[in-house]
C-alpha positions as CSV (number, residue, x, y, z in Angstrom):
1,M,0.0,-0.1,0.0
2,P,1.3,3.5,-0.9
3,W,2.4,6.0,1.7
4,Y,-0.7,8.4,0.5
5,S,-3.2,6.1,0.7
6,E,-4.6,7.4,3.7
7,L,-4.0,10.7,2.4
8,V,-6.1,10.3,-0.6
9,N,-9.1,8.6,1.4
10,S,-9.4,11.3,4.3
11,N,-9.7,15.1,4.4
12,R,-7.1,15.5,6.6
13,S,-4.9,18.4,6.0
14,T,-2.1,17.7,3.8
15,T,0.6,20.2,5.4
16,E,-0.3,18.2,9.0
17,F,-0.2,14.7,7.4
18,M,3.1,15.2,5.3
19,K,5.1,17.1,9.2
20,E,3.7,13.7,10.7
21,R,4.8,11.5,8.4
22,F,8.2,13.3,6.4
23,K,9.8,15.0,8.9
24,N,12.1,15.9,6.9
25,A,10.1,16.9,4.3
26,R,10.2,20.6,2.8
27,F,7.7,23.0,1.2
28,E,8.8,24.7,-2.0
29,I,6.7,27.3,-4.2
30,V,7.3,26.7,-7.7
31,E,5.2,29.8,-8.9
32,Q,2.5,32.0,-7.7
33,H,0.5,34.6,-9.8
34,E,-2.8,36.3,-9.7
35,I,-5.3,35.9,-12.9
36,D,-8.2,38.1,-12.4
37,D,-10.1,37.2,-9.4
38,T,-7.6,34.0,-8.3
39,I,-4.0,33.7,-7.0
40,V,-3.0,30.6,-8.0
41,R,0.0,28.9,-6.2
42,E,2.0,25.6,-7.6
43,S,3.1,23.8,-4.9
44,R,5.2,20.6,-3.6
45,F,6.3,18.7,-0.9
46,I,10.1,16.9,-1.1
47,S,12.1,14.7,1.1
48,G,16.0,14.0,0.5
49,D,15.5,14.0,-3.2
50,N,12.0,12.4,-3.6
51,L,9.0,14.8,-4.6
52,L,6.3,13.5,-2.9
53,V,3.4,15.7,-3.7
54,I,2.6,18.3,-6.3
55,S,-0.1,20.6,-5.9
56,K,-2.0,23.6,-7.7
57,V,-4.2,25.9,-5.2
58,F,-6.9,28.2,-6.7
59,I,-7.5,30.7,-4.2
60,P,-10.4,33.2,-5.0
61,V,-9.4,37.0,-3.9
62,E,-12.8,37.5,-2.1
63,N,-11.1,35.7,1.1
64,P,-10.1,38.0,4.7
65,P,-7.1,40.2,3.5
66,V,-4.7,38.8,6.6
67,F,-5.4,35.1,4.7
68,L,-4.2,36.6,1.5
69,E,-1.0,38.6,2.4
70,R,0.1,35.0,4.1
71,I,-0.5,33.7,1.2
72,R,1.0,36.6,-1.2
73,E,4.1,36.6,1.2
74,A,4.2,32.5,-1.0
75,N,6.4,31.0,2.4
76,M,4.2,28.3,4.0
77,P,2.0,26.0,3.0
78,L,-1.6,26.7,2.9
79,G,-2.7,24.1,5.8
80,G,0.0,26.1,7.5
81,I,-1.8,29.5,7.2
82,I,-5.0,27.8,8.1
83,K,-3.9,26.4,11.2
84,E,-1.5,29.4,12.5
85,N,-4.6,31.8,12.2
86,E,-7.1,28.9,13.4
87,Y,-9.4,29.4,10.6
88,N,-12.0,26.8,10.7
89,V,-12.7,25.0,7.8
90,K,-14.0,22.0,6.2
91,R,-12.1,20.0,3.4
92,R,-14.7,18.3,0.7
93,T,-13.5,15.8,-2.0
94,L,-14.5,16.4,-5.2
95,S,-13.3,13.5,-7.0
96,C,-10.0,11.4,-6.1
97,N,-8.3,8.1,-7.4
98,K,-5.4,6.0,-6.5
99,S,-2.7,9.0,-6.5
100,S,-4.7,12.4,-6.5
101,K,-7.2,14.0,-5.2
102,H,-9.2,17.4,-5.5
103,Y,-11.0,19.1,-2.9
104,A,-12.5,22.2,-1.6
105,I,-11.5,23.8,1.1
106,E,-14.6,26.0,2.6
107,G,-15.7,27.7,5.6
108,D,-13.2,31.1,7.2
109,V,-11.3,31.0,3.9
110,R,-11.8,29.2,0.8
111,A,-9.7,27.1,-2.0
112,E,-9.8,24.7,-5.2
113,V,-6.6,22.2,-4.6
114,W,-5.4,19.7,-7.0
115,E,-2.7,17.0,-5.3
116,T,-1.1,14.5,-7.2
117,Y,1.0,12.2,-4.8
118,L,4.5,10.5,-5.6
119,G,6.8,7.8,-4.2
């Protein structure tokens, strides 16, 4: 069973899962830009030389200004920002397969996330 099977089938924060499962995993933003009323962020989690997760996140600018400020700083995972500010959110899976998941974050802040799990 692959390491990510638990993550695919849960509504758990990917950031928290990665911190627990891979103590040395690092988060990197590949690219972040704004298109119309949306911030588009492409990022990944890496452990050693292994690429573990790639994600694309769409964040509407109709979110709280403090949240958007932290996103625009482009140095922290989405889940970390949510936890740091104690935002009340729910993750709702929209679709998934053996190695990827598409979900919505809803509540105090909103975003739509596509993740692919590797390794």
